[in-house]
C-alpha positions as CSV (number, residue, x, y, z in Angstrom):
1,M,9.0,-22.6,-17.6
2,K,6.0,-21.3,-15.6
3,K,3.5,-19.5,-17.7
4,L,2.2,-16.0,-17.0
5,G,-1.0,-16.6,-15.1
6,F,-1.5,-12.9,-14.6
7,L,-2.5,-12.6,-18.2
8,A,-5.7,-14.5,-17.6
9,P,-8.7,-12.3,-16.9
10,L,-8.9,-11.9,-13.2
11,F,-12.7,-12.7,-13.2
12,L,-11.9,-16.1,-14.5
13,S,-9.4,-16.9,-11.8
14,S,-12.2,-18.0,-9.4
15,L,-13.4,-20.4,-12.0
16,I,-10.1,-22.0,-13.1
17,G,-8.2,-21.6,-9.8
18,C,-9.8,-24.3,-7.7
19,A,-9.0,-27.9,-7.0
20,D,-11.7,-30.5,-7.1
21,D,-12.4,-30.1,-3.4
22,G,-13.1,-26.4,-3.8
23,A,-9.8,-25.3,-2.3
24,V,-7.7,-22.8,-4.2
25,E,-4.9,-23.7,-6.5
26,D,-3.5,-22.7,-9.9
27,A,-1.9,-24.8,-12.7
28,A,1.5,-26.2,-11.8
29,D,3.4,-23.7,-14.0
30,D,1.3,-20.5,-13.4
31,V,2.9,-17.3,-12.0
32,F,1.6,-14.0,-10.6
33,L,4.6,-11.8,-11.4
34,T,4.9,-9.9,-14.7
35,E,7.7,-10.7,-17.1
36,D,9.3,-7.3,-16.8
37,A,9.0,-6.7,-13.1
38,K,10.8,-8.7,-10.5
39,A,8.2,-8.0,-7.8
40,D,5.1,-6.4,-9.2
41,A,2.1,-8.6,-8.6
42,F,-0.9,-6.3,-9.1
43,G,1.1,-3.5,-7.5
44,V,2.2,-5.5,-4.5
45,E,5.8,-5.2,-3.6
46,D,8.1,-7.3,-1.4
47,W,8.3,-4.4,1.0
48,S,4.7,-3.2,1.0
49,P,2.8,-4.0,4.2
50,D,0.6,-6.7,2.6
51,G,3.5,-8.1,0.6
52,R,5.6,-8.5,3.7
53,A,2.6,-10.1,5.5
54,V,2.2,-12.7,2.8
55,L,5.9,-13.5,3.0
56,R,5.7,-13.9,6.7
57,L,2.7,-16.1,6.4
58,V,4.1,-18.5,3.8
59,S,7.4,-18.6,5.7
60,S,5.9,-19.7,9.0
61,A,2.5,-21.4,8.3
62,S,2.2,-25.2,8.5
63,R,0.7,-27.2,5.7
64,D,-2.5,-27.7,7.8
65,K,-2.9,-23.9,8.3
66,L,-2.4,-23.1,4.7
67,E,-5.0,-25.7,3.8
68,D,-7.5,-25.4,6.6
69,E,-7.4,-21.7,7.5
70,V,-6.1,-20.0,4.3
71,G,-8.2,-22.2,2.0
72,L,-5.4,-23.4,-0.3
73,S,-5.5,-26.9,-1.8
74,A,-3.5,-29.7,-0.2
75,R,-1.3,-29.7,-3.3
76,V,-0.5,-25.9,-3.0
77,A,0.1,-26.1,0.7
78,K,2.5,-29.0,0.2
79,S,4.3,-27.1,-2.6
80,I,4.7,-23.9,-0.6
81,V,6.2,-25.7,2.4
82,A,8.4,-28.0,0.3
83,H,9.8,-25.0,-1.7
84,R,10.6,-22.9,1.4
85,A,12.7,-25.8,2.7
86,T,15.0,-25.3,-0.3
87,L,15.5,-21.6,0.5
88,S,18.1,-19.9,2.6
89,G,17.1,-20.0,6.2
90,G,14.0,-22.1,5.3
91,E,11.9,-19.0,4.6
92,Y,10.7,-16.8,1.7
93,H,12.7,-13.6,1.2
94,D,10.8,-12.1,-1.8
95,L,7.7,-12.7,-3.9
96,A,9.8,-14.1,-6.7
97,E,10.7,-17.0,-4.5
98,L,7.0,-17.6,-3.7
99,D,6.2,-17.3,-7.4
100,A,8.6,-20.1,-8.1
101,A,6.6,-22.6,-6.1
102,S,4.5,-24.9,-8.1
103,Y,0.7,-24.3,-8.3
104,V,1.1,-20.7,-7.1
105,G,-0.3,-18.2,-9.5
106,V,-2.8,-15.4,-9.6
107,T,-5.6,-17.1,-7.8
108,V,-3.4,-18.4,-4.9
109,F,-1.7,-15.1,-4.5
110,K,-5.0,-13.3,-4.4
111,R,-6.2,-15.7,-1.7
112,L,-3.0,-15.1,0.4
113,L,-3.5,-11.3,0.1
114,K,-7.2,-11.6,1.1
115,Y,-6.2,-13.7,4.1
116,V,-3.6,-11.4,5.5
117,A,-6.0,-8.4,5.0
118,D,-9.0,-10.2,6.6
119,E,-6.9,-11.4,9.6
120,K,-5.2,-7.9,10.0
121,L,-1.7,-9.3,9.7
122,F,-0.4,-5.9,8.8
123,R,-1.1,-2.4,10.0
124,T,-3.5,-0.2,8.1
125,S,-1.4,2.2,6.0
126,I,-1.6,5.1,3.7
127,R,0.6,4.9,0.6
128,I,2.1,8.4,0.3
129,P,3.9,9.5,-2.9
130,L,7.4,10.9,-2.1
131,V,7.3,14.5,-3.1
132,V,10.2,16.9,-3.3
133,T,9.6,20.6,-2.8
134,G,11.8,23.7,-3.1
135,G,12.1,24.1,-6.8
136,A,9.8,25.8,-9.3
137,R,7.3,23.1,-8.6
138,D,6.8,20.0,-6.5
139,V,8.0,16.8,-8.2
140,S,8.1,13.1,-7.6
141,I,11.4,12.0,-6.0
142,T,11.7,9.6,-9.0
143,T,12.5,12.6,-11.1
144,F,16.1,12.3,-9.8
145,N,16.6,8.6,-10.6
146,D,18.5,9.3,-13.9
147,E,20.9,11.5,-12.0
148,A,21.2,8.9,-9.3
149,R,22.0,6.2,-11.8
150,T,24.7,8.3,-13.4
151,A,26.2,9.2,-10.0
152,G,26.2,5.6,-8.9
153,V,23.9,6.1,-5.9
154,Q,20.7,4.3,-5.0
155,G,17.6,5.4,-6.8
156,F,14.2,6.2,-5.2
157,A,10.9,4.4,-5.1
158,A,7.9,6.5,-6.0
159,Y,6.1,6.2,-2.6
160,T,6.3,5.0,1.0
161,F,3.8,3.5,3.4
162,V,2.8,5.3,6.5
163,D,0.9,3.7,9.4
164,A,-0.2,5.1,12.8
165,E,3.2,4.2,14.3
166,T,5.5,5.4,11.5
167,N,7.9,8.1,12.5
168,F,7.3,10.2,9.4
169,S,9.8,12.9,10.4
170,E,12.6,10.4,10.8
171,K,11.7,8.7,7.5
172,M,11.7,12.0,5.6
173,A,15.0,13.0,7.2
174,K,16.6,9.9,5.8
175,Y,15.3,10.8,2.3
176,D,16.7,14.3,2.7
177,E,20.1,12.8,3.5
178,R,20.0,10.7,0.4
179,L,18.9,13.8,-1.7
180,A,21.8,15.8,-0.2
181,E,24.2,13.0,-1.1
182,L,22.9,12.9,-4.6
183,A,23.1,16.7,-5.0
184,E,26.7,16.7,-3.9
185,K,27.8,13.8,-6.2
186,A,25.8,14.9,-9.2
187,G,26.3,18.6,-8.8
188,I,22.6,19.4,-8.9
189,E,19.9,21.0,-6.8
190,T,17.3,18.7,-5.5
191,G,15.2,20.3,-2.8
192,E,13.7,18.7,0.3
193,M,11.0,16.2,1.1
194,S,7.5,17.6,1.5
195,M,6.0,17.4,5.0
196,Y,3.3,19.1,7.2
197,A,0.6,19.0,4.5
198,S,-2.8,20.6,5.0
199,S,-4.5,17.8,3.1
200,I,-3.5,14.2,2.5
201,N,-4.0,14.7,-1.2
202,D,-1.4,17.5,-1.1
203,Y,1.0,14.6,-1.6
204,A,-0.5,13.7,-5.0
205,V,2.0,14.2,-7.8
206,G,1.3,13.6,-11.4
207,S,-1.0,10.6,-11.7
208,L,0.2,9.1,-8.4
209,K,-2.2,9.7,-5.5
210,P,-2.4,8.6,-1.9
211,C,-4.3,5.4,-1.3
212,Y,-4.8,3.0,1.6
213,L,-4.1,-0.6,2.5
214,G,-5.9,-2.5,5.3
215,D,-9.0,-1.6,7.2
216,P,-10.8,1.4,5.8
217,L,-12.3,2.2,9.2
218,E,-8.8,2.7,10.5
219,V,-7.5,5.1,7.8
220,V,-8.6,8.2,9.7
221,D,-6.5,6.9,12.7
222,V,-3.4,6.9,10.5
223,A,-4.0,10.5,9.4
224,Q,-4.7,11.7,13.0
225,A,-1.6,9.9,14.3
226,Q,0.5,11.8,11.8
227,T,-0.4,15.3,13.0
228,D,2.7,17.5,13.1
229,A,4.6,15.3,10.8
230,M,2.9,14.0,7.6
231,M,0.1,16.5,8.4
232,G,0.4,20.0,9.8
233,D,0.4,20.7,13.6
234,M,-3.2,22.2,13.4
235,Y,-4.6,19.2,11.5
236,S,-8.1,18.5,12.9
237,V,-10.6,15.9,11.7
238,W,-14.2,17.0,11.8
239,G,-15.8,13.9,10.1
240,W,-15.1,10.9,8.0
241,R,-17.2,8.5,5.9
242,Y,-16.9,5.0,4.5
243,K,-19.8,3.4,2.7
244,T,-22.8,4.0,5.0
245,T,-20.6,4.5,8.1
246,K,-20.3,8.1,9.1
247,W,-18.7,9.9,12.0
248,T,-18.8,13.6,12.9
249,Y,-17.1,15.4,15.8
250,E,-19.2,15.0,18.9
251,D,-21.8,13.2,16.7
252,A,-23.1,16.5,15.6
253,P,-25.4,16.7,12.6
254,D,-23.9,17.4,9.2
255,S,-25.6,20.8,9.2
256,D,-23.4,21.9,12.1
257,F,-20.4,21.8,9.7
258,N,-19.6,23.6,6.5
259,F,-18.9,20.4,4.7
260,D,-18.1,20.6,1.0
261,A,-19.7,19.0,-2.0
262,A,-17.5,15.9,-1.8
263,W,-19.0,15.1,1.6
264,R,-22.6,15.8,0.5
265,N,-22.3,13.7,-2.7
266,F,-20.2,10.9,-1.2
267,N,-20.5,7.5,-3.0
268,T,-21.7,5.1,-0.3
269,R,-21.2,2.1,-2.6
270,G,-17.5,2.6,-3.3
271,K,-14.5,1.6,-1.3
272,S,-13.0,5.1,-0.8
273,V,-12.6,6.8,2.6
274,L,-13.5,10.4,2.9
275,I,-11.9,12.5,5.6
276,A,-13.1,16.1,6.3
277,A,-10.4,18.0,8.1
278,T,-8.9,21.5,8.5
279,N,-5.4,22.7,9.2
280,T,-6.0,26.3,10.1
281,D,-6.2,28.5,13.2
282,S,-10.0,29.0,12.8
283,G,-10.7,25.3,12.1
284,D,-13.6,26.2,9.8
285,E,-14.6,25.0,6.3
286,P,-13.2,21.5,6.4
287,N,-11.9,20.2,3.1
288,S,-12.5,16.6,2.0
289,D,-9.8,14.1,1.2
290,V,-11.1,11.1,-0.7
291,I,-8.7,8.2,-0.4
292,G,-9.2,5.1,-2.5
293,P,-7.9,1.6,-1.8
294,C,-4.5,0.7,-3.3
295,R,-5.6,-2.7,-4.5
């Protein structure tokens, strides 16, 4: 039985997860999935943009590419290719199948994640909590999972991923259809999916907040592309910041805008992206959305 490699402190993985030649590998029986989650490797899902990118990579890459470009040891590369040959269609369908390959544990999985991110093998996305509105208060769509289970219908994930090309309106319409089906079968009122927000963090619900995957310098592009869908039809970005990179409309000085304290006190050492935007007729007094990385 493979042992639970994720239990080892992550800062040690760089010390214990390398072969003699410096390439990355784990112990033969290490794993990266938790015992109680089929696909929950540091919050990465089979269907998340980076999770899918890893699966595409290990399903198509040659042993030489896994070793020479990705930086895995020869033993790991051989194991990944040999194990996929035993799978249906000769490809990996979920992270559990990858986890079953020998020498693939926390360190190898982290290297695969880094590679797909560095090589931009998935689109930069914002993870948006699925919020239902229309009742006394906005709630996570997962609030209705007990009723869904009782009614024998599919339950809901807590969030979805949105990139610059996502049809957010169409996506939310499908969730509304599922909510309507649940309401009819369970005899309950559900409400509708939240859309047209003034601020990205309007989608925060409980402890779940929006976050990003991919290139931080492209996060603002996702937000702007979702005007009149995820964001309201008057959504307008006046500036954004990431570390020491800063952009303002027409390259005007900060003093030309009534930026809030979050902009003025922005942490240039962190990995969060700040977007200063408005969603009003006047377009004044932009509010700051601070969006951290998901991983």
